[in-house]
N, C-alpha and C positions, 0 to 999 in steps of 0.2 A: 314681581318680574323684571325689578329694573336693574337688580344687583343682582348678580348671583356669581358663588364661586365655583368654575370646573377644572375639569382634571388639565394640565398641562401633558399636551402629547410630549413622551420619552422622555417625559421627569421620573425623577426618582419616587416610590413607593406612592405614597398619597401628595404629593403634587401639587396644590390647587394656587387659578390664581382667581382674580375680582373684575369680573365681566357687567362691563354698564353698559344695559339697553335702553338706548336712551329713551327712542318709539313708545317707551311703553310708560314713558314716565307722562303723570295728570295735573302734575307741576302743581300739588299739594304740597308741597314746601314743608313735611314731615320730613324729609332726610336728613335737614336744616335744624329742626327740633326737636331732633333726636341725636344731636351733636352735638354735646355738653363741652364737646375739648374745639370745637369749629374748624375740621379736617375739610368738610364741606362749604366752599363760596356758590353760595343762592344768587341766582339772576333771574330779574322775570325776563322767560323767551319772552322771542316777538318784540323786539323797540321797546319795552320794559312796560307795556301795558298786560302782558299776560298773553296766554292760547287769546284768538278769537276764535272760538266755534259755534259754526253756523246755528241757527233754527231754537236757537236759545234766547 
């Protein structure tokens, strides 16, 4: 649910746009691994140390 195509309001026909839902990201880096053309620049969140999950 991080990347999804949504309908463009008032768009012609099947017009869609890419929406990024960052709140759903679990920082698995799959988006970077599955991007052979390097269109996505992945950086570690929270200051470079990665996510800080409590109770783990």
